[in-house]
C-alpha positions as a printed NumPy array, in Angstrom:
array([[ -4.525,  34.064,   2.7  ],
       [ -2.157,  32.439,   4.055],
       [ -2.363,  36.082,   7.075],
       [ -6.046,  36.212,   6.723],
       [ -7.765,  35.73 ,  10.057],
       [-10.153,  32.411,  10.906],
       [-13.397,  32.649,   9.795],
       [-16.422,  30.519,  11.283],
       [-18.861,  28.707,   9.445],
       [-21.916,  30.779,  10.709],
       [-19.918,  33.585,   7.959],
       [-19.872,  30.881,   5.24 ],
       [-21.954,  31.907,   1.995],
       [-25.708,  30.322,   2.771],
       [-25.008,  29.444,  -0.746],
       [-21.806,  27.382,   0.717],
       [-23.199,  26.057,   3.578],
       [-26.625,  24.838,   1.361],
       [-23.421,  22.76 ,  -0.626],
       [-21.402,  21.562,   2.909],
       [-25.698,  19.615,   2.716],
       [-26.047,  18.316,  -0.436],
       [-22.979,  16.55 ,   0.753],
       [-24.325,  15.478,   3.39 ],
       [-27.229,  14.333,   2.968],
       [-27.619,  13.087,  -1.018],
       [-23.528,  11.659,  -1.204],
       [-23.673,  10.804,   1.771],
       [-20.178,  11.618,   3.548],
       [-18.96 ,  11.227,   6.734],
       [-18.454,  13.416,   8.997],
       [-14.668,  13.246,   9.522],
       [-14.994,  14.32 ,   4.844],
       [-17.294,  17.05 ,   5.478],
       [-15.372,  18.63 ,   7.838],
       [-12.751,  19.388,   6.122],
       [-14.459,  20.387,   3.095],
       [-15.93 ,  22.442,   5.486],
       [-12.713,  23.654,   6.561],
       [-11.236,  24.367,   3.024],
       [-14.657,  26.607,   2.21 ],
       [-13.422,  28.605,   5.107],
       [-10.132,  28.817,   3.186],
       [-11.106,  29.811,  -0.22 ],
       [-14.286,  32.68 ,   1.22 ],
       [-11.49 ,  34.194,   3.221],
       [ -9.446,  33.799,  -0.207],
       [-12.214,  35.791,  -2.163],
       [-12.257,  37.837,   1.008],
       [ -9.54 ,  39.7  ,   0.857],
       [ -8.545,  39.992,  -2.901],
       [-11.715,  40.288,  -3.185],
       [-13.519,  38.748,  -5.765],
       [-16.511,  36.934,  -5.35 ],
       [-16.489,  32.662,  -4.761],
       [-19.034,  33.138,  -7.891],
       [-16.029,  35.383,  -9.966],
       [-13.336,  33.396,  -9.041],
       [-10.506,  32.516, -12.15 ],
       [ -7.926,  30.005, -12.753],
       [ -4.815,  32.702, -11.268],
       [ -6.555,  32.947,  -7.882],
       [ -6.797,  29.592,  -7.681],
       [ -3.153,  28.943,  -8.481],
       [ -2.339,  31.628,  -5.846],
       [ -4.542,  30.691,  -3.009],
       [ -2.943,  27.199,  -3.424],
       [  0.343,  27.869,  -3.171],
       [ -0.582,  30.203,   0.109],
       [ -1.551,  27.225,   1.286],
       [  1.456,  24.942,   0.602],
       [  3.252,  28.071,   2.294],
       [  1.307,  27.536,   6.124],
       [  2.114,  24.186,   5.858],
       [ -0.419,  22.117,   4.481],
       [  1.219,  18.915,   2.64 ],
       [ -0.321,  17.446,  -0.157],
       [ -2.82 ,  15.752,   1.11 ],
       [ -3.799,  18.758,   2.905],
       [ -4.027,  20.188,  -0.439],
       [ -5.738,  17.773,  -2.149],
       [ -8.679,  17.661,  -0.018],
       [ -9.159,  20.963,  -0.334],
       [ -8.648,  22.033,  -4.056],
       [-11.15 ,  19.102,  -4.121],
       [-13.995,  20.665,  -1.962],
       [-13.16 ,  23.407,  -3.81 ],
       [-14.003,  22.027,  -7.374],
       [-16.844,  20.539,  -5.997],
       [-18.31 ,  23.778,  -4.885],
       [-17.639,  24.997,  -8.329],
       [-19.238,  21.561,  -9.857],
       [-22.223,  21.223,  -8.027],
       [-22.833,  25.687,  -9.165],
       [-21.774,  24.62 , -13.129],
       [-24.966,  22.313, -12.654],
       [-26.814,  24.908, -11.322],
       [-25.712,  27.564, -14.48 ],
       [-24.088,  29.557, -11.832],
       [-20.679,  29.609, -13.203],
       [-20.068,  29.068, -16.726],
       [-16.834,  27.564, -16.195],
       [-14.662,  25.898, -13.145],
       [-11.572,  28.019, -12.63 ],
       [-10.539,  24.469, -10.312],
       [-10.406,  22.178, -12.994],
       [ -6.376,  21.645, -14.428],
       [ -4.596,  22.556, -11.181],
       [ -3.431,  20.163,  -9.873],
       [ -2.058,  19.469,  -5.936],
       [  1.656,  19.047,  -5.376],
       [  2.857,  15.652,  -5.45 ],
       [  3.28 ,  14.075,  -2.51 ],
       [  6.204,  11.762,  -1.941],
       [  6.252,   8.477,  -2.49 ],
       [  6.924,   6.61 ,   0.579],
       [  9.937,   3.715,   0.106],
       [  7.982,   0.261,   1.246],
       [  8.743,  -1.722,   4.287],
       [ 10.39 ,  -4.619,   4.804],
       [ 12.063,  -7.129,   8.098],
       [ 15.709,  -7.597,   8.255],
       [ 17.023, -10.864,   6.742],
       [ 17.454, -12.185,  11.275],
       [ 13.281, -11.075,  11.477],
       [ 12.788, -11.773,   8.132],
       [ 13.838, -15.275,   8.365],
       [ 13.226, -15.571,  12.421],
       [  9.252, -15.514,  11.033],
       [ 10.018, -18.001,   8.069],
       [ 11.475, -20.013,  11.026],
       [  8.982, -20.116,  14.04 ],
       [  7.549, -22.877,  14.361],
       [  4.827, -22.284,  17.566],
       [  5.34 , -24.869,  19.624],
       [  1.015, -25.068,  20.332],
       [ -2.528, -25.324,  17.872],
       [ -3.45 , -26.513,  15.524],
       [ -0.695, -29.215,  14.045],
       [ -2.722, -29.256,  10.92 ],
       [ -2.683, -25.134,  10.209],
       [  1.127, -24.627,  11.236],
       [  2.257, -26.888,   8.432],
       [  0.084, -24.466,   6.354],
       [  0.799, -21.111,   8.202],
       [  4.449, -22.733,   7.376],
       [  3.973, -23.249,   3.726],
       [  2.796, -20.064,   3.288],
       [  5.307, -17.521,   4.588],
       [  8.552, -19.936,   3.296],
       [  6.826, -19.107,  -0.53 ],
       [  5.776, -15.82 ,  -0.218],
       [  9.625, -14.527,   2.224],
       [ 11.378, -17.002,  -0.339],
       [  9.458, -16.497,  -4.109],
       [  7.914, -12.511,  -3.272],
       [  4.338, -14.191,  -4.538],
       [  1.873, -11.227,  -4.078],
       [ -1.039, -12.561,  -1.769],
       [ -3.194, -13.045,  -4.819],
       [ -0.987, -15.329,  -6.394],
       [ -0.444, -16.757,  -3.575],
       [ -3.853, -18.301,  -3.229],
       [ -4.517, -18.618,  -6.701],
       [ -2.623, -21.765,  -6.556],
       [ -3.912, -24.783,  -6.936],
       [ -2.537, -28.442,  -5.182],
       [ -1.801, -28.94 ,  -9.36 ],
       [ -1.617, -28.391, -12.751],
       [ -4.44 , -27.98 , -14.349],
       [ -6.952, -26.376, -16.887],
       [ -7.878, -23.452, -15.822],
       [ -4.956, -23.356, -12.804],
       [ -4.247, -19.747, -11.677],
       [ -0.689, -21.219, -10.722],
       [  0.678, -24.317,  -9.189],
       [  3.895, -25.079,  -7.592],
       [  5.992, -27.947, -10.094],
       [  8.202, -29.616,  -6.988],
       [ 10.131, -31.817,  -9.338],
       [ 11.518, -28.453, -10.539],
       [ 11.661, -26.671,  -7.583],
       [  9.089, -23.961,  -9.527],
       [  6.214, -21.781,  -9.165],
       [  4.037, -20.684, -11.929],
       [  1.877, -18.152, -11.007],
       [ -0.752, -15.797, -12.723],
       [  0.682, -12.004, -12.277],
       [ -1.324,  -8.516, -12.606],
       [ -2.847,  -8.627, -16.027],
       [ -3.377, -11.638, -16.719],
       [  0.517, -12.161, -16.606],
       [  2.07 , -15.634, -16.234],
       [  5.576, -16.214, -14.888],
       [  8.068, -18.632, -13.329],
       [  9.527, -18.089, -10.481],
       [ 12.797, -20.276,  -8.693],
       [ 11.235, -22.466,  -5.161],
       [ 13.494, -22.774,  -2.682],
       [ 14.774, -25.547,  -0.715],
       [ 13.352, -24.569,   2.47 ],
       [  9.379, -24.013,   0.599],
       [  9.77 , -27.009,  -1.377],
       [ 10.097, -29.029,   2.544],
       [  7.601, -26.929,   4.628],
       [  5.316, -27.434,   1.344],
       [  5.356, -31.064,   1.17 ],
       [  4.675, -31.107,   4.648],
       [  1.697, -29.35 ,   3.73 ],
       [  1.136, -31.106,   1.825],
       [  0.415, -34.722,   3.651],
       [ -2.204, -32.637,   6.26 ],
       [ -3.881, -30.824,   3.65 ],
       [ -5.558, -34.146,   3.373],
       [ -6.79 , -33.149,   7.019],
       [ -8.518, -29.852,   5.843],
       [ -9.283, -29.955,   2.075],
       [-12.896, -30.205,   1.274],
       [-12.883, -33.124,  -1.235],
       [-12.441, -31.945,  -4.924],
       [-11.163, -28.973,  -3.981],
       [ -8.3  , -28.194,  -5.605],
       [ -6.675, -24.913,  -3.846],
       [ -2.871, -25.647,  -2.592],
       [ -3.901, -23.557,   0.422],
       [ -7.772, -24.337,   2.798],
       [ -9.128, -22.845,   5.366],
       [-10.038, -24.554,   8.321],
       [-13.547, -24.671,   6.714],
       [-11.968, -27.383,   4.082],
       [-12.639, -24.125,   1.339],
       [ -9.793, -22.074,  -0.635],
       [ -7.572, -19.958,   1.864],
       [ -9.035, -15.784,   0.997],
       [ -5.965, -12.839,   1.119],
       [ -7.799, -11.602,   3.889],
       [ -7.612, -14.517,   6.13 ],
       [ -3.104, -15.108,   5.176],
       [ -2.986, -11.684,   6.395],
       [ -4.818, -12.521,   9.882],
       [ -2.646, -15.029,   9.734],
       [  0.447, -13.847,   9.007],
       [ -0.01 , -11.106,  11.29 ],
       [ -0.562, -13.134,  14.425],
       [  2.676, -15.77 ,  13.592],
       [  4.571, -12.034,  13.534],
       [  3.197, -11.529,  16.937],
       [  3.909, -14.515,  17.79 ],
       [  7.372, -14.927,  16.745],
       [  8.212, -11.297,  19.007],
       [  8.717,  -8.577,  15.538],
       [  8.097,  -5.138,  16.428],
       [  6.282,  -4.56 ,  13.372],
       [  3.041,  -5.4  ,  11.245],
       [  3.479,  -7.686,   8.53 ],
       [  2.345,  -8.438,   5.675],
       [  2.144, -10.76 ,   3.246],
       [  3.349,  -7.4  ,   0.638],
       [  5.288,  -6.94 ,   2.944],
       [  7.182, -10.559,   3.014],
       [  7.805,  -9.62 ,  -1.04 ],
       [  9.373,  -5.798,  -0.844],
       [ 11.813,  -8.379,   1.415],
       [ 12.23 , -11.044,  -0.844],
       [ 13.023,  -8.475,  -2.818],
       [ 14.962,  -5.674,  -0.878],
       [ 17.31 ,  -8.827,   1.009],
       [ 17.968, -10.525,  -3.213],
       [ 18.365,  -6.965,  -4.784],
       [ 21.15 ,  -6.319,  -1.452],
       [ 22.941,  -9.517,  -2.514],
       [ 22.53 , -10.125,  -5.955],
       [ 22.797,  -6.343,  -6.733],
       [ 21.081,  -8.159, -10.276],
       [ 18.082,  -5.342, -10.883],
       [ 16.778,  -6.498, -14.037],
       [ 16.94 , -10.361, -12.756],
       [ 14.084,  -9.011,  -9.385],
       [ 12.287,  -7.407, -11.717],
       [ 11.965, -10.927, -13.693],
       [ 11.466, -12.387, -10.228],
       [  8.251,  -9.858,  -9.166],
       [  7.044,  -9.216, -12.598],
       [  6.912,  -6.044, -12.701],
       [  6.196,  -4.736, -16.353],
       [  8.486,  -1.492, -15.942],
       [ 12.222,  -2.177, -14.068],
       [ 11.328,   1.394, -12.839],
       [  8.882,   0.44 , -10.388],
       [ 11.782,  -1.941,  -9.334],
       [ 14.436,   0.213,  -8.688],
       [ 12.486,   1.931,  -5.327],
       [ 13.963,  -0.517,  -3.926],
       [ 17.445,   0.434,  -4.811],
       [ 16.796,   2.688,  -2.568],
       [ 16.021,   0.718,  -0.207],
       [ 19.319,  -1.018,  -0.531],
       [ 21.552,   2.013,  -0.347],
       [ 19.337,   2.428,   3.059],
       [ 20.957,  -0.815,   4.611],
       [ 24.685,  -0.35 ,   4.077],
       [ 24.278,   3.084,   5.263],
       [ 23.258,   1.313,   8.298],
       [ 26.034,  -0.584,   7.797],
       [ 28.81 ,   2.22 ,   6.742],
       [ 27.877,   4.244,   9.752],
       [ 28.286,   0.838,  12.099],
       [ 31.073,  -0.365,  11.062],
       [ 32.778,   2.274,   9.563],
       [ 35.87 ,   4.638,  11.86 ],
       [ 35.179,   7.46 ,   9.749],
       [ 31.008,   7.507,  10.437],
       [ 30.394,   9.421,  12.754],
       [ 31.258,  12.073,  14.203],
       [ 33.978,  11.669,  17.38 ],
       [ 33.046,  13.981,  20.703],
       [ 35.251,  16.804,  20.981],
       [ 37.213,  16.169,  24.809]])
């Protein structure tokens, strides 16, 4: 299949063309998606022609062979998944019309794509962002944004946990900060509560924000962090502000709230080596979720080794 000459769209079976029209008119899929599906169906038709077998008589072993051919041709897991989705959709459409007895693509899965490691800032970058205080702009917003960054990086909060914080502990509150106890009480995924220590820099930033909050907050607003309109800050607003702050601080990468959570976990693990403690602080139900940070930790150690050990890099031969 991989070596078959490419087919032009005009050579597709008329019924396949009608399926593509169904995707455009009834399913209203994006042009890019339809184009990728068309290419995948051309590959399916090539495989059937080379075997040879009629498209409506294709069996699961054919699909497995052709999917393997896609991999051998250099397609990645995502491209193979798109092809299988296109093929599966065609046979499902035919099945609803009674034109095939079974879907030969059902139960066939694409190869698993490697999960990318979470992106984290270096310690210097994270500290630079947390300590960066713009000289211009609204002082109230600066105090708010500083407290937000300190909590995201200092406590490893999710952005949803951050915006869910109320100013005071009260009935029905999703979360709050106990400054006297230096603890953040948050409501995480699965409605699970956890408590996280709050460091001195974050407490100082929160105190400054609490003094300024009344200039923005609408009367009766319970949220700890509020927008210019005085209402609870949204996750998208936090993302937007953090992106702007990172650019102002001169960081070379797009920074988002979860990157600060990744940075919190990675830096804590680098310093302590206590994976179980990091799991508890992040609120992960399964430690395997936390173990991804051991890979980041190893990358950090590898960089230190490469930079410092006399045997890390091969010497040039004179």
